[in-house]
Every structure is written in C-alpha cells, then in structure tokens.
C-alpha positions in Angstrom: 22.6 -11.4 12.9 19.3 -11.8 11.0 18.1 -8.3 9.9 14.7 -7.1 11.2 12.2 -4.6 9.9 11.6 -1.1 11.2 8.2 -2.2 12.5 9.9 -5.1 14.4 12.4 -2.6 15.8 9.6 -0.3 17.0 8.0 -3.2 18.8 11.2 -4.4 20.5 12.9 -1.1 21.3 12.8 0.0 25.0 14.9 1.7 27.6 17.3 -1.3 27.6 19.7 -1.3 24.6 19.5 -4.3 22.3 21.5 -5.5 19.3 19.8 -5.5 15.9 20.5 -5.1 12.2 18.2 -3.5 9.6 18.5 -3.4 5.8 17.2 0.0 4.5 17.2 2.5 1.8 18.4 6.0 2.6 15.5 8.2 1.5 16.8 11.6 2.6 20.0 13.0 4.0 20.5 16.6 5.2 23.0 18.6 7.1 21.3 20.8 9.7 21.9 23.0 12.8 19.9 23.5 15.9 18.9 27.1 17.0 22.0 27.1 19.2 24.2 26.3 16.1 24.9 22.7 17.0 25.5 20.7 13.8 23.9 17.4 13.0 23.0 15.1 10.1 19.4 14.0 9.7 19.1 10.6 8.0 15.6 9.3 7.0 15.6 5.6 6.1 12.8 3.3 4.8 12.3 -0.4 4.3 9.2 0.1 2.1 6.7 -0.2 4.9 7.9 2.3 7.5 10.5 5.1 8.0 13.2 5.6 10.6 14.8 9.0 11.3 18.3 9.1 12.8 20.0 12.3 13.9 23.8 12.1 14.1 25.3 14.9 16.2 28.6 16.6 15.6 30.2 15.1 18.7 29.2 11.5 17.7 31.9 9.2 16.3 29.8 8.5 13.2 29.3 12.1 12.3 32.0 12.3 9.7 30.9 9.1 7.9 27.2 10.1 8.1 28.0 13.3 6.3 29.0 11.2 3.2 25.8 9.2 3.1 23.8 10.0 0.0 20.2 9.0 -1.0 19.2 6.6 -2.4 21.9 4.3 -1.0 20.9 0.8 0.3 22.6 0.0 3.6 22.6 -2.3 6.5 22.6 -0.6 9.9 24.0 -2.6 12.8 24.3 -1.6 16.4 22.6 -1.1 19.7 19.1 0.5 19.7 17.2 2.2 22.5 13.9 4.0 22.8 14.3 7.1 25.0 10.7 8.2 24.8 10.9 11.9 24.0 13.5 11.4 21.3 12.2 8.1 19.9 14.3 5.2 18.7 18.0 5.9 18.2 21.2 3.8 17.8 24.0 4.0 20.3 27.1 2.2 19.1 26.4 1.5 15.4 27.9 1.1 11.9 26.7 0.6 8.4 27.7 -1.0 5.1 26.3 -0.9 1.6 24.1 -3.8 0.4 25.1 -6.0 -2.5 22.8 -6.5 -5.5 21.2 -9.6 -4.1 20.5 -8.0 -0.7 19.1 -4.9 -2.4 16.8 -7.0 -4.6 15.5 -8.9 -1.6 14.8 -5.7 0.2 12.9 -4.2 -2.7 10.6 -7.2 -2.9 9.6 -6.6 0.7 9.4 -9.0 3.7 8.7 -12.6 2.7 5.2 -12.5 4.2 4.3 -9.4 2.2 5.8 -10.9 -1.0 3.7 -14.0 -0.6 0.6 -12.0 0.1 1.0 -9.8 -2.9 1.7 -12.8 -5.1 -1.5 -14.5 -3.9 -3.4 -11.2 -4.4 -2.2 -10.9 -8.0 -3.2 -14.5 -8.7 -6.6 -13.9 -7.2 -7.1 -10.9 -9.5 -6.1 -12.8 -12.6 -8.4 -15.7 -11.8 -11.3 -13.5 -11.0 -11.2 -11.5 -14.2 -10.5 -14.6 -16.3 -13.9 -15.8 -15.2 -15.8 -12.8 -16.5 -18.6 -13.6 -18.9 -18.4 -10.5 -21.1 -15.6 -11.1 -23.6 -15.0 -7.4 -24.0 -14.4 -6.7 -20.4 -12.5 -10.0 -19.8 -10.2 -9.2 -22.8 -9.7 -5.6 -21.5 -8.7 -6.8 -18.0 -6.3 -9.6 -19.2 -4.7 -7.2 -21.7 -4.1 -4.7 -18.9 -2.7 -7.3 -16.5 -0.4 -8.8 -19.1 1.0 -5.5 -20.2 1.3 -3.6 -16.9 2.0 -6.3 -14.3 5.5 -5.0 -13.5 4.2 -1.4 -12.9 1.2 -2.7 -10.9 3.4 -4.7 -8.6 5.4 -1.5 -7.6 2.5 1.0 -7.4 0.9 2.2 -4.1 -2.8 2.6 -3.6 -2.1 6.0 -2.0 0.9 8.3 -1.2 0.2 8.4 2.5 -3.0 7.1 4.0 -3.8 3.5 3.0 -1.8 0.7 1.2 1.0 3.3 0.9 3.7 0.8 0.0 5.3 -0.8 -3.0 2.6 -3.2 -4.4 -0.1 -1.7 -2.2 -2.4 -1.2 -5.2 -2.4 -5.0 -5.8 -3.5 -5.6 -2.2 -6.2 -2.9 -2.4 -7.6 -4.2 -5.7 -7.6 -7.8 -4.6 -9.4 -7.1 -1.4 -11.9 -4.9 -3.1 -12.6 -7.7 -5.6 -13.3 -10.1 -2.8 -15.7 -7.7 -1.2 -17.4 -6.8 -4.5 -17.9 -10.5 -5.3 -19.5 -11.1 -1.9 -21.9 -8.1 -2.4 -22.7 -9.1 -6.0 -23.9 -12.4 -4.6 -26.5 -10.4 -2.6 -27.4 -7.9 -5.3 -27.7 -10.3 -8.2 -29.4 -7.8 -10.5 -26.2 -5.8 -10.9 -23.8 -6.2 -13.8 -21.1 -8.2 -12.0 -18.7 -8.1 -15.0 -18.8 -4.3 -15.1 -18.3 -4.0 -11.3 -15.3 -6.4 -11.3 -13.7 -4.5 -14.2 -14.3 -1.2 -12.5 -12.5 -2.5 -9.4 -9.5 -3.4 -11.5 -9.4 -0.1 -13.3 -10.6 2.4 -10.7 -7.1 3.4 -9.7 -5.1 2.2 -12.8 -4.1 5.8 -13.4 -2.0 5.6 -10.2 0.5 3.6 -12.2 1.7 7.1 -13.4 0.9 8.9 -10.1 1.9 6.6 -7.3 4.5 4.3 -8.9 7.7 3.6 -7.0 11.0 3.7 -8.8 12.1 0.4 -10.3 15.2 0.2 -8.0 14.0 2.1 -4.9 11.4 2.9 -2.4 11.1 6.5 -3.6 7.8 7.5 -5.1 8.6 10.6 -7.3 6.0 13.3 -8.1 5.4 13.0 -11.8 4.3 15.9 -13.9 1.6 13.9 -15.7 0.1 12.7 -12.4 0.0 16.3 -11.0 -1.4 17.9 -14.1 -3.9 15.2 -15.1 -4.6 13.0 -12.0 -5.3 9.3 -11.8 -9.0 9.4 -12.7 -8.3 11.1 -16.0 -5.3 8.9 -16.7 -7.4 5.8 -16.0 -10.0 6.8 -18.5 -7.4 7.6 -21.1 -5.8 4.1 -20.5 -9.1 2.4 -20.9 -9.9 4.2 -24.1 -6.4 3.3 -25.5 -6.7 -0.4 -24.7 -10.4 -0.4 -25.9 -9.4 1.0 -29.3 -6.7 -1.6 -29.7 -9.2 -4.4 -29.0 -11.7 -2.9 -31.5 -9.2 -3.0 -34.3 -8.6 -6.8 -33.8 -10.5 -9.5 -35.7 -12.2 -10.8 -32.6 -14.1 -7.6 -32.2 -16.2 -8.4 -35.2 -18.1 -11.0 -33.2 -19.1 -8.4 -30.7 -21.8 -7.0 -33.0 -24.1 -9.8 -31.9 -23.7 -9.0 -28.2 -25.9 -6.9 -26.0 -25.4 -4.4 -24.5 -23.7 -2.6 -27.3 -19.9 -2.4 -27.1 -20.0 1.4 -27.0 -22.4 1.3 -24.0 -20.1 -1.0 -22.2 -17.2 1.3 -22.6 -19.3 4.3 -21.6 -20.5 2.7 -18.3 -17.0 1.6 -17.5 -15.7 5.1 -17.9 -18.5 6.3 -15.6 -17.4 3.9 -12.9 -13.8 5.3 -13.0 -14.9 8.9 -13.2 -17.3 8.7 -10.2 -15.5 6.3 -7.8 -14.5 9.0 -5.4 -18.2 9.6 -4.8 -18.4 13.4 -4.6 -17.1 16.5 -6.4 -15.1 17.7 -3.4 -13.1 14.4 -3.3 -12.2 14.7 -7.0 -14.8 12.9 -9.0 -15.9 14.9 -12.1 -19.3 13.2 -11.9 -21.3 11.6 -9.1 -22.2 7.9 -9.1 -25.3 7.6 -11.2 -25.7 3.8 -11.6 -26.0 1.0 -9.0 -22.7 -0.4 -10.1 -21.0 2.9 -9.6 -22.5 3.3 -6.1 -21.3 -0.2 -5.2 -17.8 0.5 -6.5 -17.5 3.7 -4.6 -18.5 2.2 -1.2 -16.3 -0.9 -1.6 -13.4 1.4 -2.4 -14.1 3.5 0.7 -14.7 0.5 3.0 -11.4 -1.1 2.1 -9.4 2.2 2.4 -11.0 3.0 5.8 -10.5 -0.4 7.3 -6.8 -0.4 6.2 -6.4 3.0 7.9 -7.8 1.5 11.1 -5.4 -1.5 10.8 -2.5 0.8 10.3 -3.6 2.9 13.3 -3.7 -0.1 15.6 -0.2 -1.0 14.5 1.4 2.4 14.6 -0.6 4.9 16.8 0.3 5.3 20.4 -2.2 4.4 23.1 -4.0 7.2 24.9 -5.6 4.9 27.4 -6.9 1.4 27.7 -7.8 0.2 24.1 -7.9 3.9 22.9 -5.5 4.9 20.2 -4.4 8.4 19.1 -6.0 9.8 16.0 -4.3 8.9 12.8 -5.1 11.1 9.7 -7.3 11.3 7.7 -9.6 9.7 10.3 -11.2 12.5 12.2 -11.2 10.9 15.7 -9.3 8.6 18.0 -9.9 4.8 17.4 -10.8 2.0 19.8 -9.5 -1.5 19.7 -12.3 -3.8 18.2 -14.2 -6.3 20.2 -12.6 -9.8 19.8 -14.7 -12.6 18.3 -16.5 -14.9 20.7 -14.5 -18.0 21.8 -14.4 -20.5 24.6 -11.9 -19.7 27.4 -8.9 -22.0 27.4 -9.2 -24.6 30.2 -6.5 -24.3 32.8 -3.7 -26.8 32.4 -3.4 -29.7 34.9 0.1 -29.4 36.2 -0.2 -32.7 38.2 0.3 -31.0 41.6 -2.1 -32.1 44.3 -4.1 -29.7 46.5 -4.5 -26.9 43.9 -7.9 -25.6 42.7 
C-alpha cells in the first residue's frame, strides 16, 4: 500500500472506512484522563506539512502498545480510517511499525512535489543573487548561501501562520524575489541590488529561531531566538559576514566604488531592521527609504497570500465559497474568482437525436 500524506487523508476521509497507510513522526505523546476518569493516550503526529491527533481509549486493543510510543519516533500507521464529523478523523482497526533509515530520510525531505519545488526555489535564489551588479552585495549573498544552505533548507518562514514547514523559508524568499524583481522593473530608480539582498537576508535570523531539528519535524524554542529575535540576529549575521569580506584582498578594490562600502552596509541593515513595517509588529525602526518600503510590502503580500492559500486548503466551508476564518486573518475568506476561459464544448457521443 503506497503511503499517503495527512492532507490526502483529510481529503479522502468520510463516513465510509477506507484503507490507508501514512508515514509520520510522533511529535507528542501523553497519557490523559477524561473528567469521568476514563484513561486514554493522546498521540500527535506530523508529516512536516500537517498534524494528526489520535486518541486511543483504554478499552481499545491498541491501548497498551500506544502507551509505549515515545516522541520523536518515526512510524508507519496502517489501517482503516473514518471521519465521524464531531470527533474528526480516526483509525478503526490499525497498527504501526517504525520506519527504517531510508524511509525516515525520505519523509524528512517531504513529498516529492515539495522537494522539487524547494530545489527549484533554491536554484532561482542562487541565480538571482549571482546576477547582482554590486560585488559587495553579490559576494555577501553567495557567501551566505554557500555556508548556510543546509540550515536554510530546514528552516520555516514562521512558526505557525505562513510557510510554517521545513524549508518554508526558501519558498518564501524565492517568491519574494520574483515579486521584487517584477516591481523593480516598474520602479527602475530603486537600488535593485539592495532590495534583492534585503529579500535574502530579511528573515535570515530565523535560522536560529525557526529551524527544524536535523532529524525531525520538531522546531524547538531556542534561547537565543527568544532573547534576541530574528531581526537582531539577522543584523548580527550580516555584520559578521561583512567583516569577513572586508578582511579579504578583494575588498581593496571596493575603494573605487560608489556608494561607499559603509553606506551599503548601513542601508542593508536598515532594510532588515524595518521590514516588519511598524514598531508594534517588532521593527525597531520604520521603513525610511523606498527600498525598505518595497521590501516590507513584498514580504507582507507573500505572507498574506500564503495564508489565504492555506485557508482554502484547510479551513471548513461556512457556506457556498465562504471559508471559516483562519488566524491571523481577521475575517472569513471567499473563494477567488476563476480566470476567464472559454467553456468546454460538449462532446459528440455519436448518438442521433440529442441536442
């Protein structure tokens, strides 16, 4: 039986039981009791994109084995699944086994379609920054990508709301770059090299705030991320890499360049510091240059549209084309209007006398 994802399970599950296998990591396991004192084990699994909660009651045949499951085990769950509405999706007759090393590695890399997308996104990022004109910004970007590729490919763009998955930051940055390049073609007076570099580095501090474990889908809370935050961490990283570059022989040729090297660094730091747009959303300073304004809005646009996309896939329908509100959006969402297209002509089935 070919394993399916949690999202595929959610799409297929209904009142009629059906057979399916899923490969998952156990994220949390806890022994609990109801108010009436009935014991059960609550198991929360993830496949890196979605989560699945299973409650195994004391009178179930799997209760004893479920009590011995420990996070962060990697397992395959196989059985009959049903969606009973009020209680959500649950297995009926089911069993599990631990994954071998190869199966675990494949699971951590995500579904094939996601793996391919993230690989394309990373390639797009490398090709875009390699085309920067300013050798200081180009060198900074390539140095970062060469040194931190592994961490970047397992960092999320956010903990909950958008691109909240292993490698989500790569997807977010690549899409922001495409949007920024398009807008820079309209606002040609802006410093395109600075904006593109700002896109790459705006969330680079999340490598220490939203990074998944190397061998798991768990994103631990790290002390440095909580105490310093990704904006400050990003500025610190830029300064570290910049100092390294300035100590190399190539930096001597920058003296003939304008603007001054120190001004380039200062404006890049401003983009990182101001990209949240307002003080209440965490920016220590407000965007005070056109490049900073563009970066802020491109970041916000991509995050918001990803939230809408996730909502259409996961939120329940309240009515025709109307979806339940999904935080942090403040309202319910409506299915977008399809693009204009010609209606498909009816097929001629060869039968006479039919209009």
